[in-house]
N, C-alpha and C positions, 0 to 999 in steps of 0.2 A: 199056355200062359194062364195064370190063375186070375180069378175074378178080382182079387184084391189088388193086383198089379195093373189091371186094365180098367176097372170100374164097371158099372152096370152097362155103360154104353158100348163096351168092347174096345175102346180106344185107350192108349196109354196117356198119362198126364201131359206129355209133350204136345199131343194133338188137341187137348182141351184148354191148356193154359196159353194165353197170348204171350209170346216171347219176342214180339217185335214185328215189324213190317217186312222183314227180309225173308224171302222164301229160301234163299241159299243158307242162311243161318238155321232156319227150321230143318232143312234137309240135313245139315251137318249134325243136328241133334238126334234126328230120328233114323236116318239112313246115310251116314257119312260115306259109305262105300260107293254111293251113286254119284258123288261129286267128281267131275273130271280130273281134278288134281289128286284124288285119293286112291287112284288105281295102282296096282303093283307095276313097277317099272322094269323094263328089260335090263339085264346085266350090262349090256353094251349099248352104245349109241345106236339108235334105230331110225335115223332121219331118212335113209334111203329105202326103208321097208314100208313106208306109208305114203299115200298120195299127198302132194302139197299143192296148195292153191295160190295163184298169183294172177294178175296184178289188180289193185284197187286204186281208184282216183276219186277225189271229191273236189268240187269247186263251189264257191258261193256265187250267187247272182242277185240281181236287184229284187229283194223280197224273199230270198230263201237259199236253198243249197241243193246241189245235185251230187249223186254218187253213182259210179259205174264200175263194173268189173268185167274182165274177160271171162271166157268159158273153159279154159284149159286147166287141167290138173296133171301134174307129172309125178313119176315115181322113179327117181334116178334119171336115167337117160330115156325112159319110156313115157309116152303120153298115156296116162291112165284113164283120162276122161276128156271128151271134147265138148261136153255140154253141161258141166257142173255149174251150179248157181252159187255165187259168192256174195251177193248183196241181198239183204233181207230187211224188211220193216221190223224195227225193234218194238215199236208201238205206233200209235196214230201220228206221232210228231217227230219220230227219229228213225234213222236207218243205221245199219251196221254192215260193214264189209269185212270179209275174212281173208287173211293171208297166213300161210303156215300149214301145219298138219291138218288136213281137211277134216278127218273124222272127229278129232277133238274140237276143232273150231266150230263145226256144225252143231255138235252137242252143246258147246258153250253158248252159242247163239240161242238155241232152244231154251236152255236154262235161263238165259238173260231175259228172253221174252216173257217167261213165266214170272221171273223176278219182278219185272215192271208191272205186269198185270196183277200180281199178288199185292204189291204195294198199293196200287190204286184201289183195290177192293177193301183192303184193311183200313187205309187212311181216308178213303173217300175223295181223293184228289190225285191229280197227275203229279208225278215227281218232277222237280225242276230239272232243266237240262244239265246243269252242273252236277246235280245229284245223280243223274243217270250216268254221266261220264265217270264219276267217282265209284259208283257201284260196279261198272264194268272193269275199272282198274283193279278193284279188290278181287274180282273173279280171275283176272289174268294173273295176279300175284299168287293165287291159289294153285296155279298150274306151273309154278316155277320149277318144281322138281322134275316134271316131265320135260320142260324146256331145256334144262341142263343136260338131258339125254338126247337132245336133238328134236324133240317133239313140241316145238314152240308154236304158239298162236299169237299173232300180232294183228289185231283188228284195226279198222278205221271207223270212227263213229262220227255221225253228223246229225244235226236236227234243227228244228225251228224253235227258237227261244220265245216262249209265250210271255216271258217277263222282260223282254228286251226294252231298253229305254227308247223313247221316241227319237227318231233320227238315226238309230243304230240298225245295222242289218241284222235281222233275227236269225239268219242262217249262220250256223257255227260248226266248226270242224275240230275234232280231237284225234290226235294220234297217240300211240302207246309204244312202250318198249316191253321186252319179255319179263321185266321185273314188276310191271304194273304201273310204271310211271306214265302219267298222262299229260299231254301238252296241247294247248289250244293252238291251232294253225290259223294263219291269216290268208284268206283268199283261196288257197288251194293246198292240197296235200296228196300224197300217194304212198302206198306201202306195197311190199312184195318184191320179187326178184327183178321186175321190170320198172320199179319205181324211179330209178335214176333216169331212165330214158323218158318216162312219162313226165317227170318234173321238168326236164329240159324242154319238152314240148309245151308244158303249161306256162313256163316262163315267157314264152314267145306269143302265146295265144290268149292267155287270160288277162283281163283288165277289170278294174272296179266298175260296177254298174252294168254288167252284162245282162241281156235279156235271158229268159229261160231257154229260148230256142238257140241262142248263141252259146250258152253254157253247155247245152247238150252237144253241140258240134265240137266244142272244146274238149269235153270228156271223151267222146268217141275218137277224136283225132289223136289225143294223147295215148289212148290205148292202142291205136293203130301204130304209132311211133314206137311204143314199147315192144309190141309184137315184132316189129321190123328188126330189132336188135337183140331181143331176149327170147331164147328158144322155149322158155317155160311159160311164155305169154302167148295166147292164141289171138290172132287177128280175126276180122270179119270173115266168115266162111260162106261165100256166096253159093257154093255147090250144095252144102248141107242145110243152108238157111239158118246158120247159127250166128247170132250177133250179141254184143255185150248186153248185160243186164243193167238197166239204168233206172234209178229212182229219183223223183223230184219231191222235195219237201218244202212247202210254202204255207201260206195262210189257210189253204184248204186241206192240209195234212200231207201225209206220205202217200205218194201215188207212184206205182210202177208204170213206166212207159210201155206201150204195147210193142210187140215184136215188129209190127209194121212201121211204127214211128221210128224205132231205132234203125231198122233196116234202111229206111229212106235216107237217114243221115249218113249211115255207113257207106251206102252206095255213092252218095255225093262226095264223100271224102276220097273214096277209091278213084272215082272218075277225075276229080280235081288233081289228085296226085299223079295219075297216069298222064293227064294232059301236060302237067308241069314237066314230067320226065321226057315226054315227046318234044317239048319245046327246047329242052336242054340237050337233046340228043343222047340221053343216058339210056 
């Protein structure tokens, strides 16, 4: 590459000119082949050739929001992973959970984390929660070609709204479809193959004004119910010591609950369910 095209600094103009606060847009200008949606696609649908991650749930509580995900990934009829992590901190005030093609989803999460960090460095401020939700929608839309080949990514996004009006719950949840449509959910939401069963559980156990501890129990119990009916969702594994990943987002920021904290809740759920079955003679 000649000096005239790179300048004395050794960088192309795209690296030196400010083109906006979006890292994804910058990457599209400088190295578009690195974007998840720009990769060559297989000639035939390839959904069964890649590990898929499920199930994710999120619930609001008094003063924030909780998100949890099971630990199982499947590839066709096989369990490809028993300890995959599907819930991540997007930044200090929001979390993202992934369902769909695991490899593409994890790559999208990493790009999204850089996107939010890049914006904060360029603009000198944190992006609004609505802005974060819209940025994620645009990234999902960029993966539409792969989604049509069976390699879809459908995340769940939640966060603490620093601009929430007084009296409103700052914990908010957003769901998405494969085309990038984003929809704010009220109270609770779930995505993934076990979402139908998780939502049925949440309908019975969630209520407005839950405490953080009660919301944690609600999340873990809904994942337990999903695993009971969906083979692609993994329940608490007492033998291997594997339990759901759970994040809490409140006025103190996004915090991952420790394995010991989640294990204690999961063990309580299992004991209570076992006792209920014994009483019913099932």
